[in-house]
C-alpha angles and dihedrals in degrees: 000000000000097000116169097219101046140303134190120234103226097182103075139166091231124065095247095114100029086111118027132172115192110222120207094248110146089335109108096017101040121196120181114242096023095100129252131273117338115213132205103217146143120299126246117243108282090018092270112189122280128218090262098303130121115250133185141168119284093244092054091046090054091052092051095045091053089059099044119105134180109290094019119147126221111203117203115200 
C-alpha cells in the first residue's frame, strides 16, 4: 500500500476479514484481466455481495477450517 491499481485493506473495523483463506485464483498462474487474489472470508450481514470472493458464516467457516489439512484443496463451483 499504496498500490496504484487496487489494494484491499485487510485490517478492518468489521469482522469481514477476521478469518481469511487465500485461494489460488490467479495467484501462481497469473493471467492479466482475470482479477487478483480471491479470498474465502466471512460474510457481511445479510450476505451482501463481495468483490468476487467467497464468503460464509463464521460457524460454517469454523467447521471447514477444522477439516482442512496441509495440501487440501478447496474447489469453488
